[in-house]
All heavy atoms as a GROMACS GRO file, in nm:
protein
  627
    1MET      N    1   0.090  -0.126   0.006
    1MET     CA    2   0.001   0.001  -0.001
    1MET      C    3   0.096   0.123  -0.001
    1MET      O    4   0.179   0.137   0.080
    1MET     CB    5  -0.090  -0.003   0.130
    1MET     CG    6  -0.164   0.123   0.145
    1MET     SD    7  -0.300   0.122   0.267
    1MET     CE    8  -0.209   0.096   0.417
    2ALA      N    9   0.068   0.213  -0.089
    2ALA     CA   10   0.144   0.344  -0.103
    2ALA      C   11   0.071   0.445  -0.008
    2ALA      O   12  -0.037   0.490  -0.042
    2ALA     CB   13   0.144   0.391  -0.240
    3THR      N   14   0.136   0.484   0.099
    3THR     CA   15   0.069   0.579   0.186
    3THR      C   16   0.119   0.727   0.146
    3THR      O   17   0.231   0.742   0.105
    3THR     CB   18   0.091   0.551   0.335
    3THR    OG1   19   0.233   0.547   0.352
    3THR    CG2   20   0.034   0.428   0.378
    4VAL      N   21   0.035   0.822   0.176
    4VAL     CA   22   0.060   0.964   0.144
    4VAL      C   23   0.002   1.043   0.254
    4VAL      O   24  -0.091   1.014   0.318
    4VAL     CB   25  -0.002   0.991   0.002
    4VAL    CG1   26  -0.146   0.995  -0.002
    4VAL    CG2   27   0.048   1.135  -0.045
    5ILE      N   28   0.075   1.156   0.273
    5ILE     CA   29   0.032   1.251   0.384
    5ILE      C   30  -0.023   1.371   0.305
    5ILE      O   31   0.051   1.437   0.227
    5ILE     CB   32   0.146   1.298   0.474
    5ILE    CG1   33   0.200   1.177   0.543
    5ILE    CG2   34   0.102   1.399   0.571
    5ILE    CD1   35   0.340   1.190   0.607
    6ARG      N   36  -0.142   1.402   0.318
    6ARG     CA   37  -0.210   1.502   0.240
    6ARG      C   38  -0.319   1.575   0.323
    6ARG      O   39  -0.358   1.534   0.425
    6ARG     CB   40  -0.257   1.457   0.107
    6ARG     CG   41  -0.367   1.354   0.110
    6ARG     CD   42  -0.408   1.312  -0.024
    6ARG     NE   43  -0.517   1.208  -0.018
    6ARG     CZ   44  -0.544   1.120  -0.103
    6ARG    NH1   45  -0.466   1.122  -0.217
    6ARG    NH2   46  -0.635   1.032  -0.093
    7LEU      N   47  -0.386   1.681   0.260
    7LEU     CA   48  -0.492   1.750   0.321
    7LEU      C   49  -0.625   1.689   0.278
    7LEU      O   50  -0.640   1.644   0.165
    7LEU     CB   51  -0.493   1.900   0.268
    7LEU     CG   52  -0.369   1.974   0.306
    7LEU    CD1   53  -0.383   2.113   0.243
    7LEU    CD2   54  -0.347   1.995   0.452
    8THR      N   55  -0.724   1.691   0.375
    8THR     CA   56  -0.856   1.653   0.343
    8THR      C   57  -0.947   1.766   0.383
    8THR      O   58  -0.929   1.829   0.481
    8THR     CB   59  -0.890   1.519   0.408
    8THR    OG1   60  -1.022   1.485   0.358
    8THR    CG2   61  -0.896   1.533   0.547
    9ARG      N   62  -1.044   1.807   0.296
    9ARG     CA   63  -1.124   1.922   0.324
    9ARG      C   64  -1.235   1.892   0.412
    9ARG      O   65  -1.310   1.787   0.404
    9ARG     CB   66  -1.179   1.971   0.184
    9ARG     CG   67  -1.241   2.112   0.198
    9ARG     CD   68  -1.294   2.157   0.056
    9ARG     NE   69  -1.322   2.295   0.053
    9ARG     CZ   70  -1.441   2.345   0.075
    9ARG    NH1   71  -1.533   2.271   0.113
    9ARG    NH2   72  -1.458   2.477   0.065
   10MET      N   73  -1.260   1.988   0.515
   10MET     CA   74  -1.369   1.979   0.608
   10MET      C   75  -1.432   2.118   0.614
   10MET      O   76  -1.391   2.200   0.526
   10MET     CB   77  -1.309   1.948   0.746
   10MET     CG   78  -1.226   1.823   0.755
   10MET     SD   79  -1.312   1.675   0.728
   10MET     CE   80  -1.408   1.648   0.863
   11GLY      N   81  -1.534   2.126   0.692
   11GLY     CA   82  -1.610   2.254   0.698
   11GLY      C   83  -1.722   2.262   0.594
   11GLY      O   84  -1.761   2.165   0.541
   12ARG      N   85  -1.779   2.380   0.584
   12ARG     CA   86  -1.899   2.399   0.500
   12ARG      C   87  -1.858   2.482   0.379
   12ARG      O   88  -1.739   2.522   0.363
   12ARG     CB   89  -2.007   2.457   0.570
   12ARG     CG   90  -1.983   2.600   0.628
   12ARG     CD   91  -2.108   2.650   0.707
   12ARG     NE   92  -2.104   2.795   0.719
   12ARG     CZ   93  -2.070   2.855   0.825
   12ARG    NH1   94  -2.042   2.795   0.928
   12ARG    NH2   95  -2.071   2.985   0.821
   13LYS      N   96  -1.960   2.506   0.288
   13LYS     CA   97  -1.935   2.577   0.175
   13LYS      C   98  -1.879   2.723   0.199
   13LYS      O   99  -1.930   2.789   0.284
   13LYS     CB  100  -2.065   2.589   0.095
   13LYS     CG  101  -2.049   2.659  -0.040
   13LYS     CD  102  -2.170   2.639  -0.134
   13LYS     CE  103  -2.300   2.685  -0.085
   13LYS     NZ  104  -2.400   2.692  -0.182
   14LYS      N  105  -1.775   2.756   0.133
   14LYS     CA  106  -1.705   2.879   0.154
   14LYS      C  107  -1.633   2.909   0.283
   14LYS      O  108  -1.586   3.014   0.307
   14LYS     CB  109  -1.799   3.001   0.122
   14LYS     CG  110  -1.877   2.988  -0.006
   14LYS     CD  111  -1.851   3.097  -0.096
   14LYS     CE  112  -1.935   3.072  -0.217
   14LYS     NZ  113  -1.894   3.142  -0.338
   15LYS      N  114  -1.628   2.804   0.374
   15LYS     CA  115  -1.567   2.816   0.501
   15LYS      C  116  -1.485   2.685   0.526
   15LYS      O  117  -1.507   2.612   0.610
   15LYS     CB  118  -1.668   2.826   0.612
   15LYS     CG  119  -1.759   2.941   0.599
   15LYS     CD  120  -1.686   3.072   0.660
   15LYS     CE  121  -1.793   3.187   0.665
   15LYS     NZ  122  -1.729   3.307   0.698
   16PRO      N  123  -1.378   2.656   0.440
   16PRO     CA  124  -1.306   2.535   0.448
   16PRO      C  125  -1.203   2.547   0.572
   16PRO      O  126  -1.147   2.650   0.591
   16PRO     CB  127  -1.246   2.518   0.317
   16PRO     CG  128  -1.202   2.669   0.272
   16PRO     CD  129  -1.329   2.738   0.326
   17PHE      N  130  -1.185   2.430   0.613
   17PHE     CA  131  -1.056   2.403   0.697
   17PHE      C  132  -1.014   2.267   0.659
   17PHE      O  133  -1.089   2.187   0.592
   17PHE     CB  134  -1.072   2.424   0.842
   17PHE     CG  135  -1.156   2.325   0.913
   17PHE    CD1  136  -1.099   2.208   0.975
   17PHE    CD2  137  -1.295   2.341   0.921
   17PHE    CE1  138  -1.171   2.118   1.026
   17PHE    CE2  139  -1.374   2.241   0.993
   17PHE     CZ  140  -1.313   2.128   1.042
   18TYR      N  141  -0.886   2.232   0.688
   18TYR     CA  142  -0.834   2.113   0.636
   18TYR      C  143  -0.779   2.022   0.750
   18TYR      O  144  -0.719   2.083   0.843
   18TYR     CB  145  -0.722   2.131   0.536
   18TYR     CG  146  -0.778   2.214   0.416
   18TYR    CD1  147  -0.774   2.346   0.410
   18TYR    CD2  148  -0.832   2.146   0.307
   18TYR    CE1  149  -0.823   2.421   0.303
   18TYR    CE2  150  -0.876   2.214   0.195
   18TYR     CZ  151  -0.874   2.353   0.202
   18TYR     OH  152  -0.921   2.428   0.092
   19ARG      N  153  -0.785   1.892   0.746
   19ARG     CA  154  -0.708   1.807   0.818
   19ARG      C  155  -0.598   1.753   0.744
   19ARG      O  156  -0.596   1.730   0.628
   19ARG     CB  157  -0.795   1.692   0.870
   19ARG     CG  158  -0.898   1.715   0.972
   19ARG     CD  159  -0.967   1.590   1.022
   19ARG     NE  160  -1.074   1.636   1.116
   19ARG     CZ  161  -1.172   1.564   1.148
   19ARG    NH1  162  -1.186   1.443   1.092
   19ARG    NH2  163  -1.258   1.607   1.241
   20ILE      N  164  -0.487   1.732   0.821
   20ILE     CA  165  -0.363   1.672   0.757
   20ILE      C  166  -0.366   1.523   0.794
   20ILE      O  167  -0.369   1.487   0.920
   20ILE     CB  168  -0.240   1.744   0.810
   20ILE    CG1  169  -0.239   1.892   0.770
   20ILE    CG2  170  -0.113   1.672   0.755
   20ILE    CD1  171  -0.132   1.964   0.836
   21VAL      N  172  -0.388   1.440   0.698
   21VAL     CA  173  -0.416   1.294   0.724
   21VAL      C  174  -0.318   1.207   0.652
   21VAL      O  175  -0.255   1.246   0.552
   21VAL     CB  176  -0.567   1.259   0.686
   21VAL    CG1  177  -0.661   1.333   0.767
   21VAL    CG2  178  -0.582   1.284   0.531
   22VAL      N  179  -0.308   1.091   0.697
   22VAL     CA  180  -0.225   0.979   0.633
   22VAL      C  181  -0.333   0.891   0.567
   22VAL      O  182  -0.428   0.845   0.633
   22VAL     CB  183  -0.140   0.904   0.735
   22VAL    CG1  184  -0.066   0.787   0.666
   22VAL    CG2  185  -0.048   0.997   0.811
   23THR      N  186  -0.321   0.872   0.446
   23THR     CA  187  -0.418   0.780   0.378
   23THR      C  188  -0.340   0.698   0.262
   23THR      O  189  -0.229   0.725   0.222
   23THR     CB  190  -0.525   0.868   0.310
   23THR    OG1  191  -0.624   0.786   0.251
   23THR    CG2  192  -0.467   0.964   0.203
   24ASP      N  193  -0.414   0.608   0.205
   24ASP     CA  194  -0.385   0.531   0.088
   24ASP      C  195  -0.387   0.628  -0.031
   24ASP      O  196  -0.484   0.699  -0.051
   24ASP     CB  197  -0.480   0.411   0.069
   24ASP     CG  198  -0.423   0.317  -0.043
   24ASP    OD1  199  -0.338   0.346  -0.125
   24ASP    OD2  200  -0.490   0.208  -0.055
   25SER      N  201  -0.293   0.614  -0.110
   25SER     CA  202  -0.288   0.717  -0.224
   25SER      C  203  -0.389   0.695  -0.328
   25SER      O  204  -0.423   0.782  -0.409
   25SER     CB  205  -0.142   0.712  -0.299
   25SER     OG  206  -0.126   0.575  -0.354
   26ARG      N  207  -0.453   0.577  -0.329
   26ARG     CA  208  -0.560   0.550  -0.425
   26ARG      C  209  -0.694   0.595  -0.381
   26ARG      O  210  -0.786   0.605  -0.467
   26ARG     CB  211  -0.560   0.394  -0.454
   26ARG     CG  212  -0.434   0.344  -0.511
   26ARG     CD  213  -0.432   0.195  -0.508
   26ARG     NE  214  -0.421   0.151  -0.364
   26ARG     CZ  215  -0.389   0.025  -0.325
   26ARG    NH1  216  -0.369  -0.054  -0.414
   26ARG    NH2  217  -0.376   0.000  -0.204
   27LYS      N  218  -0.705   0.641  -0.259
   27LYS     CA  219  -0.845   0.694  -0.216
   27LYS      C  220  -0.871   0.836  -0.265
   27LYS      O  221  -0.762   0.902  -0.292
   27LYS     CB  222  -0.838   0.699  -0.053
   27LYS     CG  223  -0.835   0.558   0.006
   27LYS     CD  224  -0.947   0.544   0.099
   27LYS     CE  225  -0.941   0.408   0.160
   27LYS     NZ  226  -1.058   0.355   0.199
   28ARG      N  227  -0.991   0.875  -0.265
   28ARG     CA  228  -1.030   1.010  -0.299
   28ARG      C  229  -0.982   1.112  -0.194
   28ARG      O  230  -0.940   1.078  -0.088
   28ARG     CB  231  -1.176   1.024  -0.319
   28ARG     CG  232  -1.238   0.932  -0.428
   28ARG     CD  233  -1.379   0.946  -0.430
   28ARG     NE  234  -1.434   0.898  -0.294
   28ARG     CZ  235  -1.549   0.907  -0.258
   28ARG    NH1  236  -1.648   0.962  -0.335
   28ARG    NH2  237  -1.594   0.869  -0.139
   29ARG      N  238  -0.981   1.241  -0.232
   29ARG     CA  239  -0.935   1.338  -0.149
   29ARG      C  240  -1.004   1.340  -0.006
   29ARG      O  241  -0.935   1.349   0.087
   29ARG     CB  242  -0.953   1.478  -0.204
   29ARG     CG  243  -0.905   1.587  -0.115
   29ARG     CD  244  -0.961   1.726  -0.166
   29ARG     NE  245  -1.096   1.738  -0.139
   29ARG     CZ  246  -1.182   1.830  -0.181
   29ARG    NH1  247  -1.118   1.935  -0.254
   29ARG    NH2  248  -1.298   1.839  -0.158
   30ASP      N  249  -1.130   1.320  -0.010
   30ASP     CA  250  -1.205   1.321   0.114
   30ASP      C  251  -1.249   1.188   0.150
   30ASP      O  252  -1.342   1.161   0.234
   30ASP     CB  253  -1.326   1.416   0.100
   30ASP     CG  254  -1.280   1.560   0.074
   30ASP    OD1  255  -1.171   1.600   0.119
   30ASP    OD2  256  -1.364   1.636   0.016
   31GLY      N  257  -1.188   1.080   0.102
   31GLY     CA  258  -1.228   0.945   0.127
   31GLY      C  259  -1.167   0.908   0.274
   31GLY      O  260  -1.112   0.995   0.348
   32GLY      N  261  -1.177   0.787   0.310
   32GLY     CA  262  -1.125   0.737   0.441
   32GLY      C  263  -0.980   0.760   0.455
   32GLY      O  264  -0.908   0.778   0.368
   33TRP      N  265  -0.935   0.772   0.574
   33TRP     CA  266  -0.796   0.793   0.600
   33TRP      C  267  -0.751   0.694   0.725
   33TRP      O  268  -0.838   0.650   0.792
   33TRP     CB  269  -0.765   0.939   0.635
   33TRP     CG  270  -0.866   1.015   0.702
   33TRP    CD1  271  -0.960   1.095   0.648
   33TRP    CD2  272  -0.887   1.029   0.848
   33TRP    NE1  273  -1.044   1.146   0.749
   33TRP    CE2  274  -0.989   1.115   0.866
   33TRP    CE3  275  -0.812   0.981   0.958
   33TRP    CZ2  276  -1.035   1.152   0.991
   33TRP    CZ3  277  -0.854   1.016   1.087
   33TRP    CH2  278  -0.963   1.096   1.103
   34ILE      N  279  -0.629   0.684   0.739
   34ILE     CA  280  -0.569   0.597   0.841
   34ILE      C  281  -0.548   0.670   0.967
   34ILE      O  282  -0.586   0.619   1.077
   34ILE     CB  283  -0.424   0.546   0.788
   34ILE    CG1  284  -0.439   0.476   0.657
   34ILE    CG2  285  -0.362   0.461   0.907
   34ILE    CD1  286  -0.305   0.437   0.595
   35GLU      N  287  -0.491   0.794   0.962
   35GLU     CA  288  -0.466   0.871   1.087
   35GLU      C  289  -0.470   1.020   1.056
   35GLU      O  290  -0.421   1.063   0.956
   35GLU     CB  291  -0.333   0.828   1.146
   35GLU     CG  292  -0.301   0.904   1.273
   35GLU     CD  293  -0.173   0.864   1.340
   35GLU    OE1  294  -0.097   0.770   1.281
   35GLU    OE2  295  -0.133   0.909   1.441
   36SER      N  296  -0.521   1.094   1.145
   36SER     CA  297  -0.523   1.243   1.131
   36SER      C  298  -0.406   1.291   1.216
   36SER      O  299  -0.403   1.262   1.338
   36SER     CB  300  -0.665   1.302   1.179
   36SER     OG  301  -0.647   1.440   1.182
   37ILE      N  302  -0.319   1.367   1.156
   37ILE     CA  303  -0.208   1.406   1.236
   37ILE      C  304  -0.190   1.563   1.248
   37ILE      O  305  -0.086   1.614   1.302
   37ILE     CB  306  -0.070   1.353   1.175
   37ILE    CG1  307  -0.047   1.408   1.030
   37ILE    CG2  308  -0.061   1.202   1.183
   37ILE    CD1  309   0.089   1.377   0.972
   38GLY      N  310  -0.294   1.640   1.209
   38GLY     CA  311  -0.295   1.787   1.217
   38GLY      C  312  -0.401   1.852   1.156
   38GLY      O  313  -0.494   1.790   1.088
   39ILE      N  314  -0.404   1.984   1.178
   39ILE     CA  315  -0.515   2.059   1.114
   39ILE      C  316  -0.451   2.195   1.053
   39ILE      O  317  -0.343   2.236   1.094
   39ILE     CB  318  -0.628   2.099   1.215
   39ILE    CG1  319  -0.563   2.183   1.333
   39ILE    CG2  320  -0.701   1.988   1.257
   39ILE    CD1  321  -0.671   2.224   1.434
   40TYR      N  322  -0.523   2.245   0.956
   40TYR     CA  323  -0.482   2.375   0.890
   40TYR      C  324  -0.604   2.455   0.862
   40TYR      O  325  -0.703   2.406   0.807
   40TYR     CB  326  -0.408   2.337   0.764
   40TYR     CG  327  -0.383   2.452   0.664
   40TYR    CD1  328  -0.314   2.568   0.710
   40TYR    CD2  329  -0.421   2.443   0.539
   40TYR    CE1  330  -0.296   2.680   0.620
   40TYR    CE2  331  -0.400   2.554   0.447
   40TYR     CZ  332  -0.335   2.662   0.491
   40TYR     OH  333  -0.316   2.766   0.414
   41ASN      N  334  -0.608   2.570   0.911
   41ASN     CA  335  -0.719   2.670   0.884
   41ASN      C  336  -0.672   2.801   0.820
   41ASN      O  337  -0.608   2.876   0.882
   41ASN     CB  338  -0.790   2.704   1.019
   41ASN     CG  339  -0.912   2.779   0.996
   41ASN    OD1  340  -0.948   2.828   0.890
   41ASN    ND2  341  -0.988   2.807   1.097
   42PRO      N  342  -0.686   2.809   0.688
   42PRO     CA  343  -0.637   2.922   0.625
   42PRO      C  344  -0.710   3.051   0.628
   42PRO      O  345  -0.670   3.152   0.593
   42PRO     CB  346  -0.637   2.878   0.474
   42PRO     CG  347  -0.749   2.785   0.468
   42PRO     CD  348  -0.748   2.716   0.604
   43LEU      N  349  -0.837   3.038   0.694
   43LEU     CA  350  -0.923   3.157   0.698
   43LEU      C  351  -0.892   3.259   0.810
   43LEU      O  352  -0.933   3.372   0.804
   43LEU     CB  353  -1.077   3.114   0.703
   43LEU     CG  354  -1.114   3.025   0.586
   43LEU    CD1  355  -1.263   2.986   0.607
   43LEU    CD2  356  -1.104   3.114   0.457
   44VAL      N  357  -0.827   3.210   0.916
   44VAL     CA  358  -0.787   3.301   1.030
   44VAL      C  359  -0.660   3.374   0.999
   44VAL      O  360  -0.584   3.318   0.913
   44VAL     CB  361  -0.784   3.225   1.162
   44VAL    CG1  362  -0.916   3.168   1.201
   44VAL    CG2  363  -0.685   3.118   1.154
   45GLU      N  364  -0.637   3.486   1.056
   45GLU     CA  365  -0.521   3.561   1.029
   45GLU      C  366  -0.430   3.570   1.155
   45GLU      O  367  -0.474   3.624   1.248
   45GLU     CB  368  -0.559   3.707   0.982
   45GLU     CG  369  -0.449   3.781   0.912
   45GLU     CD  370  -0.392   3.712   0.792
   45GLU    OE1  371  -0.467   3.654   0.711
   45GLU    OE2  372  -0.269   3.707   0.775
   46PRO      N  373  -0.314   3.515   1.163
   46PRO     CA  374  -0.242   3.438   1.057
   46PRO      C  375  -0.310   3.298   1.045
   46PRO      O  376  -0.373   3.248   1.142
   46PRO     CB  377  -0.108   3.436   1.110
   46PRO     CG  378  -0.118   3.441   1.260
   46PRO     CD  379  -0.238   3.534   1.275
   47ALA      N  380  -0.282   3.226   0.945
   47ALA     CA  381  -0.327   3.099   0.918
   47ALA      C  382  -0.284   3.001   1.030
   47ALA      O  383  -0.171   3.003   1.078
   47ALA     CB  384  -0.286   3.037   0.784
   48TYR      N  385  -0.382   2.919   1.083
   48TYR     CA  386  -0.356   2.833   1.201
   48TYR      C  387  -0.312   2.697   1.146
   48TYR      O  388  -0.378   2.632   1.057
   48TYR     CB  389  -0.477   2.814   1.279
   48TYR     CG  390  -0.456   2.724   1.402
   48TYR    CD1  391  -0.387   2.768   1.502
   48TYR    CD2  392  -0.518   2.601   1.407
   48TYR    CE1  393  -0.378   2.674   1.614
   48TYR    CE2  394  -0.508   2.515   1.505
   48TYR     CZ  395  -0.429   2.555   1.619
   48TYR     OH  396  -0.415   2.468   1.720
   49ILE      N  397  -0.189   2.651   1.186
   49ILE     CA  398  -0.134   2.523   1.142
   49ILE      C  399  -0.091   2.451   1.267
   49ILE      O  400  -0.010   2.496   1.344
   49ILE     CB  401  -0.013   2.538   1.055
   49ILE    CG1  402  -0.054   2.624   0.931
   49ILE    CG2  403   0.037   2.402   1.010
   49ILE    CD1  404   0.077   2.670   0.855
   50LYS      N  405  -0.140   2.330   1.290
   50LYS     CA  406  -0.100   2.240   1.402
   50LYS      C  407  -0.067   2.103   1.349
   50LYS      O  408  -0.160   2.043   1.296
   50LYS     CB  409  -0.204   2.238   1.505
   50LYS     CG  410  -0.153   2.164   1.633
   50LYS     CD  411  -0.241   2.168   1.747
   50LYS     CE  412  -0.178   2.094   1.864
   50LYS     NZ  413  -0.264   2.063   1.968
   51ILE      N  414   0.060   2.053   1.359
   51ILE     CA  415   0.102   1.927   1.313
   51ILE      C  416   0.165   1.848   1.433
   51ILE      O  417   0.253   1.901   1.494
   51ILE     CB  418   0.200   1.934   1.188
   51ILE    CG1  419   0.128   2.013   1.080
   51ILE    CG2  420   0.232   1.797   1.144
   51ILE    CD1  421   0.223   2.036   0.959
   52ASN      N  422   0.124   1.728   1.450
   52ASN     CA  423   0.191   1.638   1.540
   52ASN      C  424   0.320   1.594   1.482
   52ASN      O  425   0.325   1.494   1.391
   52ASN     CB  426   0.104   1.520   1.584
   52ASN     CG  427   0.154   1.426   1.687
   52ASN    OD1  428   0.283   1.438   1.708
   52ASN    ND2  429   0.072   1.360   1.753
   53THR      N  430   0.434   1.655   1.506
   53THR     CA  431   0.560   1.632   1.447
   53THR      C  432   0.619   1.483   1.478
   53THR      O  433   0.688   1.432   1.398
   53THR     CB  434   0.670   1.736   1.493
   53THR    OG1  435   0.674   1.737   1.632
   53THR    CG2  436   0.640   1.873   1.430
   54GLU      N  437   0.581   1.425   1.593
   54GLU     CA  438   0.626   1.298   1.612
   54GLU      C  439   0.562   1.197   1.515
   54GLU      O  440   0.631   1.105   1.472
   54GLU     CB  441   0.588   1.249   1.766
   54GLU     CG  442   0.668   1.328   1.865
   54GLU     CD  443   0.620   1.292   2.005
   54GLU    OE1  444   0.544   1.201   2.027
   54GLU    OE2  445   0.666   1.364   2.097
   55ARG      N  446   0.431   1.209   1.502
   55ARG     CA  447   0.364   1.120   1.401
   55ARG      C  448   0.409   1.146   1.266
   55ARG      O  449   0.420   1.054   1.185
   55ARG     CB  450   0.213   1.130   1.428
   55ARG     CG  451   0.156   1.081   1.555
   55ARG     CD  452   0.199   0.954   1.596
   55ARG     NE  453   0.131   0.848   1.518
   55ARG     CZ  454   0.175   0.725   1.511
   55ARG    NH1  455   0.279   0.682   1.571
   55ARG    NH2  456   0.111   0.637   1.428
   56LEU      N  457   0.431   1.271   1.232
   56LEU     CA  458   0.471   1.301   1.098
   56LEU      C  459   0.606   1.240   1.066
   56LEU      O  460   0.620   1.176   0.958
   56LEU     CB  461   0.486   1.456   1.079
   56LEU     CG  462   0.538   1.505   0.947
   56LEU    CD1  463   0.441   1.468   0.836
   56LEU    CD2  464   0.562   1.658   0.948
   57ALA      N  465   0.691   1.242   1.158
   57ALA     CA  466   0.825   1.181   1.146
   57ALA      C  467   0.820   1.032   1.141
   57ALA      O  468   0.883   0.966   1.059
   57ALA     CB  469   0.914   1.214   1.262
   58TYR      N  470   0.723   0.973   1.220
   58TYR     CA  471   0.700   0.825   1.211
   58TYR      C  472   0.657   0.786   1.074
   58TYR      O  473   0.718   0.690   1.013
   58TYR     CB  474   0.602   0.777   1.319
   58TYR     CG  475   0.555   0.644   1.290
   58TYR    CD1  476   0.633   0.529   1.317
   58TYR    CD2  477   0.437   0.619   1.226
   58TYR    CE1  478   0.592   0.399   1.295
   58TYR    CE2  479   0.380   0.491   1.203
   58TYR     CZ  480   0.471   0.386   1.230
   58TYR     OH  481   0.428   0.252   1.210
   59TRP      N  482   0.551   0.856   1.022
   59TRP     CA  483   0.500   0.814   0.890
   59TRP      C  484   0.600   0.835   0.788
   59TRP      O  485   0.610   0.745   0.683
   59TRP     CB  486   0.370   0.889   0.859
   59TRP     CG  487   0.262   0.825   0.933
   59TRP    CD1  488   0.188   0.874   1.045
   59TRP    CD2  489   0.192   0.696   0.912
   59TRP    NE1  490   0.099   0.786   1.088
   59TRP    CE2  491   0.100   0.680   1.013
   59TRP    CE3  492   0.216   0.594   0.814
   59TRP    CZ2  493   0.013   0.565   1.011
   59TRP    CZ3  494   0.136   0.482   0.818
   59TRP    CH2  495   0.043   0.466   0.913
   60LYS      N  496   0.683   0.928   0.789
   60LYS     CA  497   0.788   0.958   0.691
   60LYS      C  498   0.890   0.842   0.698
   60LYS      O  499   0.942   0.800   0.596
   60LYS     CB  500   0.856   1.098   0.702
   60LYS     CG  501   0.769   1.206   0.654
   60LYS     CD  502   0.819   1.343   0.682
   60LYS     CE  503   0.960   1.371   0.654
   60LYS     NZ  504   1.004   1.502   0.676
   61SER      N  505   0.915   0.795   0.814
   61SER     CA  506   1.025   0.696   0.837
   61SER      C  507   0.973   0.558   0.783
   61SER      O  508   1.056   0.475   0.743
   61SER     CB  509   1.056   0.680   0.985
   61SER     OG  510   0.954   0.613   1.053
   62VAL      N  511   0.843   0.533   0.773
   62VAL     CA  512   0.790   0.404   0.725
   62VAL      C  513   0.760   0.418   0.579
   62VAL      O  514   0.704   0.328   0.523
   62VAL     CB  515   0.671   0.351   0.803
   62VAL    CG1  516   0.722   0.321   0.938
   62VAL    CG2  517   0.561   0.446   0.796
   63GLY      N  518   0.795   0.538   0.511
   63GLY     CA  519   0.783   0.548   0.366
   63GLY      C  520   0.660   0.629   0.311
   63GLY      O  521   0.643   0.630   0.192
   64ALA      N  522   0.591   0.693   0.398
   64ALA     CA  523   0.480   0.781   0.347
   64ALA      C  524   0.529   0.901   0.272
   64ALA      O  525   0.630   0.964   0.330
   64ALA     CB  526   0.391   0.823   0.461
   65LYS      N  527   0.480   0.936   0.167
   65LYS     CA  528   0.516   1.056   0.087
   65LYS      C  529   0.428   1.173   0.121
   65LYS      O  530   0.313   1.152   0.144
   65LYS     CB  531   0.502   1.026  -0.055
   65LYS     CG  532   0.583   0.906  -0.117
   65LYS     CD  533   0.700   0.951  -0.192
   65LYS     CE  534   0.765   0.838  -0.262
   65LYS     NZ  535   0.866   0.767  -0.180
   66MET      N  536   0.479   1.293   0.129
   66MET     CA  537   0.417   1.411   0.160
   66MET      C  538   0.363   1.483   0.036
   66MET      O  539   0.443   1.487  -0.064
   66MET     CB  540   0.487   1.507   0.246
   66MET     CG  541   0.510   1.452   0.387
   66MET     SD  542   0.565   1.566   0.505
   66MET     CE  543   0.692   1.669   0.427
   67SER      N  544   0.248   1.539   0.028
   67SER     CA  545   0.201   1.614  -0.086
   67SER      C  546   0.275   1.746  -0.076
   67SER      O  547   0.343   1.786   0.025
   67SER     CB  548   0.056   1.647  -0.077
   67SER     OG  549   0.025   1.732   0.036
   68GLU      N  550   0.290   1.820  -0.188
   68GLU     CA  551   0.356   1.948  -0.199
   68GLU      C  552   0.304   2.048  -0.101
   68GLU      O  553   0.393   2.110  -0.038
   68GLU     CB  554   0.345   2.003  -0.334
   68GLU     CG  555   0.418   1.922  -0.448
   68GLU     CD  556   0.400   1.993  -0.581
   68GLU    OE1  557   0.371   2.120  -0.593
   68GLU    OE2  558   0.411   1.921  -0.685
   69ARG      N  559   0.174   2.055  -0.083
   69ARG     CA  560   0.117   2.152   0.016
   69ARG      C  561   0.152   2.119   0.160
   69ARG      O  562   0.188   2.210   0.234
   69ARG     CB  563  -0.036   2.153   0.001
   69ARG     CG  564  -0.103   2.258   0.089
   69ARG     CD  565  -0.068   2.402   0.067
   69ARG     NE  566  -0.082   2.439  -0.067
   69ARG     CZ  567  -0.038   2.552  -0.117
   69ARG    NH1  568   0.016   2.641  -0.039
   69ARG    NH2  569  -0.067   2.585  -0.240
   70VAL      N  570   0.148   1.992   0.187
   70VAL     CA  571   0.190   1.957   0.331
   70VAL      C  572   0.335   1.976   0.352
   70VAL      O  573   0.379   2.023   0.464
   70VAL     CB  574   0.149   1.802   0.358
   70VAL    CG1  575   0.203   1.764   0.497
   70VAL    CG2  576  -0.001   1.792   0.351
   71GLU      N  577   0.429   1.954   0.257
   71GLU     CA  578   0.564   1.992   0.268
   71GLU      C  579   0.582   2.128   0.297
   71GLU      O  580   0.655   2.174   0.385
   71GLU     CB  581   0.641   1.947   0.139
   71GLU     CG  582   0.683   1.807   0.136
   71GLU     CD  583   0.766   1.780   0.014
   71GLU    OE1  584   0.864   1.858  -0.010
   71GLU    OE2  585   0.739   1.672  -0.053
   72LYS      N  586   0.512   2.226   0.223
   72LYS     CA  587   0.524   2.368   0.244
   72LYS      C  588   0.477   2.402   0.385
   72LYS      O  589   0.535   2.482   0.456
   72LYS     CB  590   0.441   2.445   0.142
   72LYS     CG  591   0.508   2.467   0.020
   72LYS     CD  592   0.422   2.554  -0.071
   72LYS     CE  593   0.492   2.586  -0.196
   72LYS     NZ  594   0.419   2.677  -0.284
   73LEU      N  595   0.362   2.342   0.440
   73LEU     CA  596   0.310   2.379   0.560
   73LEU      C  597   0.393   2.328   0.672
   73LEU      O  598   0.420   2.393   0.762
   73LEU     CB  599   0.159   2.317   0.575
   73LEU     CG  600   0.055   2.375   0.490
   73LEU    CD1  601  -0.068   2.297   0.497
   73LEU    CD2  602   0.039   2.521   0.524
   74SER      N  603   0.454   2.208   0.663
   74SER     CA  604   0.535   2.148   0.762
   74SER      C  605   0.672   2.230   0.774
   74SER      O  606   0.730   2.240   0.877
   74SER     CB  607   0.561   2.006   0.749
   74SER     OG  608   0.625   1.978   0.631
   75SER      N  609   0.723   2.276   0.664
   75SER     CA  610   0.849   2.346   0.666
   75SER      C  611   0.838   2.483   0.730
   75SER      O  612   0.931   2.537   0.779
   75SER     CB  613   0.911   2.353   0.537
   75SER     OG  614   0.838   2.444   0.448
   76GLY      N  615   0.718   2.540   0.724
   76GLY     CA  616   0.689   2.675   0.769
   76GLY      C  617   0.674   2.675   0.926
   76GLY      O  618   0.668   2.787   0.993
   77GLN      N  619   0.668   2.570   0.989
   77GLN     CA  620   0.646   2.565   1.132
   77GLN      C  621   0.766   2.575   1.208
   77GLN      O  622   0.878   2.554   1.185
   77GLN     CB  623   0.583   2.423   1.165
   77GLN     CG  624   0.442   2.437   1.197
   77GLN     CD  625   0.383   2.320   1.268
   77GLN    OE1  626   0.438   2.211   1.269
   77GLN    NE2  627   0.266   2.333   1.328
   0.00000   0.00000   0.00000
């Protein structure tokens, strides 16, 4: 199974927030996920980002790939 760390959209119309999740790469964007490791809210000023760095490091160590957006968000912390 190819695991990937990416964003999944939550919230209502025109008020999105995102969860940073670990999922199978073949699933849809908002499909089921294995573990939620953080949240990202772009609507507040400044944008709110919270990532569990221990779990992020674990999933990267077992071969999970990060999406481009999650890489940008995690490097900014």
